[in-house]
DOVEX-243574 format. One line per 4 residues: for each residue x, y, z negated of C-alpha. Coordinates in Angstrom, 2 decimals. Layout:
# DOVEX-243574
X Y Z  ... .
This chain:
# DOVEX-243574
14.16 63.11 -24.35  10.62 61.70 -24.31  10.15 62.21 -28.04  11.46 65.78 -27.67 .
8.92 66.47 -24.90  6.10 65.03 -27.03  7.07 67.17 -30.02  7.18 70.27 -27.82 .
4.02 69.60 -25.79  1.83 67.95 -28.46  1.87 70.18 -31.52  -0.22 67.80 -33.68 .
1.51 64.64 -32.37  1.65 63.16 -35.91  -2.16 62.88 -35.99  -2.12 59.88 -33.64 .
-5.68 58.78 -34.55  -7.20 61.69 -32.62  -8.28 60.63 -29.10  -6.91 63.81 -27.49 .
-3.51 63.33 -29.16  -3.38 59.70 -27.97  -4.27 60.75 -24.45  -1.58 63.42 -24.28 .
1.14 61.19 -25.75  0.20 58.36 -23.38  0.20 60.74 -20.41  3.70 62.04 -21.21 .
5.10 58.52 -21.63  3.44 57.44 -18.38  4.82 60.42 -16.43  8.35 59.79 -17.75 .
8.03 56.12 -16.79  7.13 57.07 -13.22  10.18 59.35 -12.98  12.67 56.81 -14.36 .
11.34 53.87 -12.32  11.36 55.74 -9.02  14.99 56.77 -9.59  15.93 53.17 -10.35 .
14.00 51.88 -7.32  15.78 54.22 -4.92  19.24 53.47 -6.34  18.79 49.67 -6.43 .
17.11 49.46 -3.02  19.97 51.33 -1.32  22.56 49.21 -3.10  20.66 45.96 -2.44 .
20.52 46.69 1.30  24.21 47.62 1.44  25.30 44.48 -0.44  22.73 42.13 1.21 .
21.59 41.01 -2.27  18.12 39.48 -2.57  18.31 39.72 -6.35  19.10 43.46 -6.33 .
16.35 44.18 -3.79  13.97 42.10 -5.90  14.98 44.06 -8.98  14.37 47.30 -7.05 .
10.88 46.13 -6.06  10.26 45.26 -9.70  11.07 48.88 -10.61  8.70 50.07 -7.88 .
5.94 47.96 -9.39  6.82 49.47 -12.78  6.37 52.95 -11.30  2.96 51.87 -10.06 .
2.22 50.45 -13.48  3.13 53.77 -15.10  0.80 55.59 -12.70  -2.02 53.22 -13.64 .
-1.24 53.67 -17.34  -1.25 57.45 -16.89  -4.67 57.46 -15.23  -5.91 54.89 -17.72 .
-5.13 57.21 -20.63  -6.79 60.17 -18.93  -9.97 58.21 -18.17  -10.02 56.53 -21.61 .
-9.97 59.96 -23.23  -13.21 61.05 -21.59  -16.01 61.86 -23.99  -19.08 59.58 -24.24 .
-21.84 60.32 -21.74  -25.32 59.09 -20.88  -24.01 56.11 -18.89  -21.28 55.22 -21.42 .
-22.57 56.17 -24.89  -19.65 54.41 -26.61  -17.02 56.27 -24.61  -14.48 55.05 -22.06 .
-11.80 53.66 -24.39  -11.78 50.17 -22.87  -10.45 51.61 -19.61  -7.07 51.55 -21.36 .
-7.34 47.77 -21.66  -8.33 47.52 -18.00  -5.31 49.60 -16.96  -3.11 47.23 -18.96 .
-4.69 44.30 -17.09  -3.98 45.94 -13.71  -0.35 46.43 -14.79  -0.19 42.71 -15.61 .
-1.59 41.78 -12.20  1.08 43.88 -10.50  3.78 42.13 -12.52  2.41 38.73 -11.42 .
2.27 39.85 -7.77  5.89 41.05 -7.81  6.99 37.79 -9.43  5.30 35.83 -6.65 .
6.86 37.95 -3.90  10.33 37.72 -5.44  9.99 33.96 -5.74  9.03 33.71 -2.09 .
12.05 35.79 -0.98  14.38 33.80 -3.22  13.28 30.44 -1.82  13.86 31.77 1.69 .
17.35 32.87 0.55  18.10 29.32 -0.64  16.94 27.82 2.66  18.75 30.45 4.78 .
21.59 31.81 2.61  23.44 35.00 3.51  26.67 36.40 2.03  26.44 38.93 -0.82 .
28.97 41.74 -1.26  30.00 42.37 -4.88  31.00 46.04 -5.04  31.83 48.36 -7.90 .
28.96 50.79 -7.08  26.48 47.88 -7.27  27.76 46.92 -10.71  27.60 50.56 -11.87 .
24.00 50.93 -10.64  22.94 47.77 -12.49  24.69 48.85 -15.70  23.02 52.28 -15.51 .
19.68 50.51 -15.00  20.24 48.53 -18.20  20.78 51.73 -20.18  17.68 53.41 -18.71 .
15.48 50.36 -19.32  16.75 50.07 -22.89  15.67 53.65 -23.48  12.28 53.07 -21.79 .
11.66 50.00 -23.93  12.54 51.97 -27.05  10.23 54.93 -26.47  7.30 52.89 -25.11 .
7.26 50.46 -28.04  7.84 53.29 -30.52  4.90 55.38 -29.32  2.70 52.33 -28.60 .
2.97 51.49 -32.30  2.24 55.10 -33.30  -0.94 55.38 -31.21  -1.86 51.63 -31.18 .
-1.87 51.31 -27.38  -2.07 47.89 -25.70  -1.23 49.41 -22.29  1.94 51.12 -23.56 .
2.93 48.00 -25.46  2.67 46.02 -22.21  4.85 48.66 -20.49  7.44 48.41 -23.27 .
7.52 44.61 -23.01  7.90 44.94 -19.24  10.91 47.25 -19.77  12.45 44.62 -22.05 .
11.88 41.98 -19.38  13.50 44.26 -16.81  16.61 44.48 -18.99  16.83 40.69 -19.06 .
16.24 40.39 -15.31  18.78 43.10 -14.48  21.36 41.39 -16.69  20.79 38.14 -14.82 .
21.05 39.93 -11.46  24.32 41.56 -12.58  25.77 38.17 -13.51  24.59 36.74 -10.18 .
26.27 39.53 -8.21  29.55 39.00 -10.09  29.29 35.20 -9.60  29.19 35.63 -5.80 .
32.89 36.55 -5.90  33.80 33.10 -7.24  31.54 30.72 -5.26  29.95 30.27 -1.82 .
26.76 28.83 -3.32  23.61 31.01 -2.94  23.73 31.91 -6.64  21.94 35.16 -5.86 .
18.90 33.33 -4.46  18.79 30.76 -7.27  18.89 33.55 -9.84  16.08 35.21 -7.89 .
13.91 32.10 -8.39  14.58 32.08 -12.14  13.90 35.80 -12.28  10.60 35.31 -10.43 .
9.49 32.62 -12.88  10.36 34.88 -15.80  8.40 37.78 -14.30  5.39 35.52 -13.66 .
5.47 34.31 -17.26  5.66 37.87 -18.58  2.78 39.00 -16.35  0.51 36.16 -17.43 .
1.31 36.79 -21.10  0.63 40.53 -20.75  -2.64 39.80 -18.92  -3.79 37.58 -21.77 .
-3.01 40.29 -24.32  -5.12 42.85 -22.44  -8.01 40.49 -21.58  -8.57 39.39 -25.18 .
-9.69 42.84 -26.45  -12.13 43.04 -23.52  -13.64 39.66 -24.43  -13.72 40.57 -28.13 .
-11.25 39.63 -30.84  -11.65 39.59 -34.63  -10.39 42.62 -36.56  -7.18 42.34 -38.55 .
-7.26 41.18 -42.17  -5.83 44.55 -43.21  -8.71 46.38 -41.52  -11.31 44.13 -43.19 .
-9.64 44.50 -46.57  -9.74 48.28 -46.18  -13.48 48.16 -45.34  -14.14 46.05 -48.44 .
-12.03 48.35 -50.60  -13.89 51.48 -49.47  -17.38 49.98 -49.81  -16.81 48.30 -53.18 .
-15.24 51.45 -54.63  -18.83 52.70 -55.01  -20.28 51.27 -58.21  -23.76 50.89 -56.72 .
-22.50 48.08 -54.44  -21.79 44.66 -55.97  -20.81 42.80 -52.79  -20.75 42.86 -48.98 .
-21.30 40.32 -46.21  -22.11 40.04 -42.49  -19.34 42.49 -41.59  -19.20 43.04 -37.81 .
-16.65 45.26 -36.06  -17.31 46.34 -32.47  -14.20 47.61 -30.65  -14.91 49.96 -27.72 .
-11.27 50.96 -27.31  -8.66 52.67 -29.48  -10.29 55.12 -31.86  -13.81 53.94 -30.95 .
-14.89 51.28 -33.42  -18.35 50.61 -34.85  -18.90 48.74 -38.12  -22.09 47.12 -39.38 .
-22.38 45.33 -42.70  -24.78 44.32 -45.47  -24.24 45.85 -48.90  -25.60 44.06 -51.98 .
-27.23 46.48 -54.43  -29.36 46.11 -57.54  -33.09 45.79 -56.78  -33.81 47.91 -59.86 .
-31.86 51.03 -58.88  -33.66 54.15 -57.69  -34.17 53.95 -53.93  -33.15 57.56 -53.31 .
-29.96 57.07 -55.33  -29.04 53.90 -53.39  -29.79 55.59 -50.07  -27.52 58.48 -51.00 .
-24.74 56.05 -51.96  -25.03 54.25 -48.62  -24.82 57.58 -46.77  -21.67 58.43 -48.72 .
-20.10 55.05 -47.91  -20.81 55.50 -44.20  -19.18 58.93 -44.37  -16.12 57.54 -46.20 .
-15.69 54.78 -43.62  -15.88 57.32 -40.80  -13.27 59.55 -42.43  -10.86 56.81 -43.52 .
-11.10 54.42 -40.56  -12.17 56.78 -37.76  -15.26 54.74 -36.91  -19.05 54.78 -36.98 .
-20.70 52.66 -39.68  -24.22 51.27 -40.12  -25.04 49.65 -43.48  -28.02 47.47 -44.36 .
-29.05 47.34 -48.03  -29.64 43.89 -49.57  -31.44 44.11 -52.95  -30.21 41.65 -55.60 .
-32.24 40.58 -58.63  -29.59 41.29 -61.27  -31.94 40.82 -64.26  -32.91 37.19 -63.59 .
-30.23 35.28 -65.51  -31.49 31.86 -64.36  -31.25 32.99 -60.75  -27.68 34.24 -61.24 .
-26.58 30.97 -62.90  -28.20 28.88 -60.16  -26.58 31.05 -57.49  -23.13 30.35 -58.94 .
-23.90 26.61 -59.03  -24.85 26.60 -55.35  -21.68 28.50 -54.46  -19.58 25.88 -56.28 .
-21.39 23.07 -54.42  -20.70 24.77 -51.07  -17.04 25.27 -51.98  -16.63 21.49 -52.42 .
-17.50 21.06 -48.73  -15.16 23.78 -47.43  -13.55 26.53 -49.53  -13.95 29.06 -46.68 .
-17.76 28.78 -46.54  -19.59 31.62 -48.30  -23.19 32.24 -49.32  -25.36 35.37 -49.52 .
-29.00 36.56 -49.72  -29.85 33.96 -52.39  -33.53 33.92 -53.40  -35.70 31.54 -55.46 .
-39.39 30.99 -54.76  -41.06 28.79 -57.46  -44.07 26.58 -56.60  -46.32 24.06 -58.33 .
-44.54 20.95 -56.98  -41.09 22.30 -56.06  -38.96 25.42 -55.92  -37.51 26.77 -52.68 .
-33.95 28.05 -52.74  -33.51 30.35 -49.76  -30.04 31.53 -48.74  -27.66 32.15 -45.83 .
-24.37 30.32 -45.40  -21.46 31.83 -43.42  -19.42 29.14 -41.66  -16.05 29.62 -39.88 .
-16.03 28.53 -36.23  -13.47 25.75 -36.76  -15.50 23.83 -39.37  -15.92 20.33 -37.91 .
-19.41 19.59 -39.29  -22.43 20.46 -37.15  -25.00 22.89 -38.53  -27.48 20.04 -39.06 .
-24.90 17.96 -40.95  -23.88 20.95 -43.06  -27.46 21.79 -44.05  -28.14 18.14 -44.92 .
-24.95 17.89 -47.00  -25.66 21.04 -49.02  -29.33 20.11 -49.56  -28.47 16.58 -50.70 .
-25.87 17.79 -53.21  -28.22 20.42 -54.62  -31.07 17.92 -55.03  -28.75 15.54 -56.86 .
-28.44 18.18 -59.59  -31.90 19.75 -59.21  -34.40 17.17 -57.82  -37.30 19.68 -57.79 .
-35.41 22.22 -55.69  -35.66 22.41 -51.91  -33.01 24.29 -49.89  -34.00 26.57 -47.01 .
-30.69 27.38 -45.36  -29.83 29.69 -42.48  -26.39 29.17 -40.90  -24.40 32.26 -39.89 .
-21.15 32.14 -37.95  -18.26 34.26 -39.12  -17.44 37.27 -36.92  -14.02 37.69 -38.53 .
C-alpha cells in the first residue's frame, strides 16, 4: 500500500537523491506510520484494559510512542527539506538526524515507564484474562508491524535516511515485543505466577536497549563520522580519471545531512603545466563530483616537480622508510631545499588516529631512519591526522 501511494504521489520517486523526492517519500512513510500505530494503540489499549494485562497495555503505549515518533519523523523530513538561508547556509539536513534522536529518546522513556509498571505488577500481581479477541489483536499487530518494518527499511535504504531506518528497527523490535506479550498472555492460562509482569520487565529492558542503540546511531552523524570507503573510492576514481591529476590527498568530507555534502581535497598536478589548463581541469573535476556525488567540491592544486628525477627517487625512498613504521602512514607535499651544509627534506605525513606512537616519537623515528641513509639530509615534517 505504502509503495503504491509513493508511486502515485511521487512521480519521480526513483530519483531518490533529490532533496524534494526524499522529503515527499519520508512524509508519506511518516503519515502511514502515524495511521497504523494509532490503530494498534486503540485496539491494544482496549484489549489490555479488558484483560487486565500489563504487558498488553505496555505494548499499546509502545505503539502510541511509535505514533509520536512517526509525527516527529514527518516534521523532521519537512524541516530538513527546507532550502539554505542566511542563518543556515548549508541547509537544514541535520534536522533529520535530530528527529531520529528524539525518536530514540521516546523509545527510552517508554521502556522506563513499562519497566516501572512491570515491577509494580510483580510486587502487587493481578489476574490476567486470556481471551480469543486479545490473541487475535496481538496476531494482527504482528502482521501490521511486519509490514511497517518492511516498507520503512526498504525506503530508508532507497533514500539513505537514518530516521526512517530507526523507525524500521523500532517496528522490528515491536514485533519481538508483541510476540513475547502474546506468549505471556497464553502462559497465564497455565500458571498463577505473574508471568505477564515478568515478561513486561524483559520487554522494558529490550526497549531500553533498542532506544540507546538507535540514539547512538543518530548522534554519531551529528558529531561527525568518516565517509564510507565506497564513497572515498568513488571520489578518487572521479578525480584521477582526469589525466592532469597524478594523485590526491587531504580529502575531507563534511556531512550536513542527506544530500548535503561538501568535499575538499588537494590534487597533485605537474608544476610545468599551463596554469589556465590546470585551472580548467580543476573546474571540470569539481563539476563532475557535483554531478556524480550530489555534493559541493573545493579543490586545492599542489604543484609537483615531475622533471627532477633525483627528487622523485628520493621521494620513493622516504615513502618506503615510512611504510616500515606503519603501512597505513602516507606522505605528500614532498620538497627538497638544498643548502651549503645540509639539505632540507620538507613533507607532510598523514597518520591514522590509532597509531600508538606520539607525533614527537614518529618525527624522530622517520628523521633518524632517513639520516642513516642520507647523513646530510634534514627532515622537516608536518604531521596530519587522517579524516577518513
